[in-house]
N, C-alpha and C positions, 0 to 999 in steps of 0.2 A: 799450870796445864796438868802437871803430874798429879796434884791433889784431885782434880777434878776426875782423872783416869781412875785413881784409886776409889774415889766415892762411887763412881759407876760400877767398877768391879765388885765392891762389897755389896752394892745395893742389888746388883745382878744375882749374885751368889745367894743372898737372902731370899730374893724373889723366886729363884728356881727351886730353892727347897720348899717354899710354900706351894709352888706350882706342882711338884712332884707329889707332895702330900695330897693336894686337891685331885690329881689324876687317879691315884689310888682310891680316894674316896668316891670318885665317879664310878669307877669300875665295880667297886662293891656295892654301889647304889644304882646300878644301871636297870635293875628290874624294879626299882621302886617308883614312887609317884615323881612327876615332874617337878613337883614343889620342892623336894629334897635336892634334885639335881640343881635347880636355880640357886637354892640356898648355899650348896656347895660352891657353885661358880662365884657368888657375891663374896663369900668367905675366902676363897682363894684371891680375889682381887684386892680385898682389904688385908688379908694376912700377907700377900706379897709385899704390899707397901710397908706393913709394920715390920716384917722381917728385914727388908732392905734398910729401914730406918734404923732399926736396933743394931745391925750389922755395922752400918756406918758410925752410929754412935759409939759402939765399942771400939772401932778402929780408930776413930778420931777423939776418943777420951772426952765426949760431952759431959758437961757437969750434970749432977743428978737433978738439978731443977729443971734444966733444958730437956732432959731425957723425960722426966715426968710430964712436961708440957706436951712433947711430942707424942708420947704414948697416950696421954688423955685425948688429944684431938683425934688420933687414929681410932681409939676406942669408940668415941661417939660416932665417928664415921661409919665404923663397923656396925654399931647398932642399928643406924638409920638404914644402911644398905641391906642388912639382913631382914629388917621389918619390911622394906620395900620388896625385897626379893620373895619373901613368903607371901605377902599380898599378891604379887604378880603371878605366882605359882598357883595360889588358890583359885585366882580368877580364871586363868588358863585351864586348870583341871575341871573347874565347874563347867566352862563353856564345852570342853571336850566330852564331859559326861552327857551333857544336854544333847550334843551332836550324836553320840553313841545311842542314846535312848531313840532319838529320831530315826536313825539308821536302822534300829532293830524293827521298826514298824513295817518298813518295806521288805525286810528279810522274812517277815511272817505273812507276807502276801498283801500288805497294805501299801499306801502311797507315802513317799518320804516328803516331810515338810520340815524345811530347815528352821531352827529356833529362831525367834524374833529378836533375841537379845544381841548386842553388839559382840563381835569376836574378832580375833586377829585376821590378818589378811589370808593367812595360810589356812586357818580353819574355814573362813568364808569361801575360799577356793574349793576346799574339800567338800563343803556343803553343796556348792553348784554342781561338783562332780557327782556327788551322791544323788542330788536331784535328777541329773541327766540320766544316771544309771537306773534310778527308779522309774523314770518314764518308759526308757527302753525295756525294762522287765515288764511293765504294764502292757506295752504293745506286744511283747512276746507271749504273755499270759493269754491276751485277748485273741492272738493268732492261733494259739495252741487250743483254746476253747473252741474257736470257730472250725479249726481242722478237725478236732475230735467230733463235733456236731456233724460236720459233713461226713466224717467217716461212718459214724453210726447210720446215718440216713443212707449212705451208699450201700453198707451192709444190708440193711433192710430192704432197700429196693432191689438190690442185685439177687437177694434170696427170693424174693416174690416173683422177680421177672424170670428167674431160672425155674422155680417151682411149677409155675403156670405152663410153660412149654414142655417141660419134661413129663408133667402128668398127662398133657394131651398126647405126647409121644408114647407113652406108656399105654394108654388106652387104645391108640390106633394100632400099635404093634400087637397087642393083645387080641384085637378084633381081626387082624390079618392072620395071626397064628390060629385062632379058632375057626377061621373060615366063615366069619359071620359078617364080614364088610360087604355092604352092598355094591360099592364101587372101589375096588382095590386099587385102581389107577389113580383115583382122586385121592385116596389116603397116602399112596406113595408119594404124590406131588405135594401133599400138606406136610408129610414128614420131611420132605426135602427142604421145603420153605422154612420150617421150624429149625432144622439143623443148620442152615445157611444163617439164620438169625442168631442162633446160639454162637455159631462159629464167629460172627461179627462182634457180638458182645465180648467173647473171650479175647479177640483180637484187639479191641478198645482197651480191655483192662491190662493187657500186655504193654500196649502202647503207653498207657498212662503210668504204669509202674516204671517203664524206662525213662519217662520224662522226670518222674519224682525222684529217682535215684542218679539222675544225671548221666545216664547211659545212652541217651539219643545221640547217635553218630550221624552227622549231617555231611552230605556230599554237595557242597554249593557249586554252582555253575551259572554263568550269565546267561539270561534268558529274557524275553519280553513278556510283560504281563498280559499283552494282548493274546499271545498263544496260550499262556497258562489259563487265562479266563475262558478261552474258546473251548478248550478241552473240558474244563469243568462244566460249562453249560451243556455241552453234548452229553456228558455223562450223566447229568441230572434231568435232561429233558424227558425220559420215559417216566419218571416219577412225577414230574410236573404236569405231564398230560394225564396220568392217572388221577391226580387230584384237581384237574381242570384249572391249573395256575399257569399263567403266561410268563415266560422268562424273558427278560430283557437285558441286553449287554451292549448297547450301542454308545455307551459313554465311557469306553475303555480306551485310555491313550497307550500307545506302545512304549511305555516306560521300561527302561532296562533295570533289572534286579538281579542280584546274585544269591540265589537261593537253592535250596534242595528241591527239585522239581517234584519229586515223589511225596514229600512231606508237605509242601504248599498245596499240591493238589488235594491232599487229605483235608487241609484246612478249609479250602474253597468248598470241598464236597460236603464237609460237616455243616459249614454256614449255610449252604444252599438246601441241604436236606432239612435242616432246622427251620429255615425260612418257608420252604414249600409246605411243611407239614402243619405249620401254624397259620398260613394264609388261607383264608376261605376260597371256595371255588370262584372262578371268574376274577380272582385277584391277580396282582402282579408283583413278581420278585425281580428287582433291578440290581445289576451289578455294575459298579463303576470303579475306575482306577485313574488317578491323577497324582500329579506332583504337588507337594505342599512344602511350607518351610521346614516342617518336622522330617520330611521324607517323601516316601511313596504311600499314599492313602488308597487301600483297597476296600470298598465297602459293598455290603449286602443289604438292601432295603426290602422289608416285607411288608404284609398288610394284616399284622397279627392283631392290631388295635392297640398296641402299647403294652408296656410292662409297668406294674406299680412301682412308684419311685422307691419304695423301701426295699423292693427286690433288686433294683438295678446293681447295687454292689456285689449280689451273689450269683449274678448270672453266669459267670465263668468258674464258679466253685464246683468241686467235684461233687456230683450227685444232685445238683440242682436241676429241676425240670420245669419250674413255673407252673406246676400244677400238682394238687393233691392225689390225681388219679395215678395209681401204680400199675397201669395196664399199658400195652402198646397202643398208639405209636409213640408214647411218651418216651420210651427208652429208659436206658439206665442213668442218664445225666452225665454221660462221659464225654460226649461230642464236643461241648464248648469247653470244657477243661483241657481236653486234647489240643483244641485250637489255641487257647492261651499258652500252653506249655510249648508248642511247636513255634508260635510266633516270637515268645520270648528267647527260645533257643537261637533265633535268628537275629537277636539283639533288637527286636521290635517290641510293640506292645498291642493289645487288643482292648477294644472299648465298645460299649453300647450306649445309645441314647434314644429317647423316645422321639418320633416325629409325628405329625398329624396322621392319624390312620394306622400307625404301625411302629416299627422301631428300625434303627440302623446300626448294623455291626460294622465297626471299622478296625481294619488291620493296618498298622502303620509300620513300613519296613525302611530300613537304611536305603537311601537313593544312590544310584551310581551315575556318573556324568553320560550324558547321550554321546553315542558314537557319531562322530562327524563323517559325513559321506565325502 
């Protein structure tokens, strides 16, 4: 037993010496290729065995022949181990370089495509993560391009929509100032109308900016959609009469919701104004509200004739107006963007789909349990 303990002690001391040398070598080579580190690890394994063997041989006074045999066996094992380590290192490095080249492609704005050659489990996992990151970056670039396009369109439309009434206001004010206005009262009424329209446009821009920066403060309270829809229909009735459009709201269930009444009134008002202006005379705009598995669905159906399928994804984008005309009553294309922003602030979502003869705008809000009497 004592001999075994001595052999273990001398073998351990020899192996520790080889291990310390290997640790120093790894520290010095920590910035070098992975191949060098793998070779050092293989050398440490073989060196530890050789050092332990030599220490035991020296302590136990092995014969020169036996020591030569042991050394030769260890040397052959060392040669094979180093060759295997170098091959493994070169293979891993080659796979890493291929992965780096592929990763550089989506860093330059392209899409990541993982190398088709076999790799280690860790490199394959890294490739999958890079592919997922590449997909997210592509989506982000698409959103950024769409947002930039929408922003440019908005600036162009707002500039035009501001320039036209301002030019009219200037002409009418100069006519009044020079005393050449045939009907000053009519000019004053027209000036007031244009000022109110400009004030509404500025209000929409302010509301949209609050939505985009996340500064839309809500004051939710429990209320019935029946009352909310009734107030919105009453407010939109004069515009509907002016356009010869009939408003219908007989399919509204008294569903309870917890919303900011002022902001949701704006949502309904924008949807109704949009529907009325795009529904021909003698047409119908219908409002409905009902429970669904997703929550509470509030819908506004118009008779606009439908929206081209390729435009449906852009309906709620800032600046989209569904027409190339840059004159009223198309507006600045902010109403539906404000609708989406307010609805999403209420943890809901807005959607639109075509129906025979028109389209249907749907606002889905979280539902509350009905109050039992």
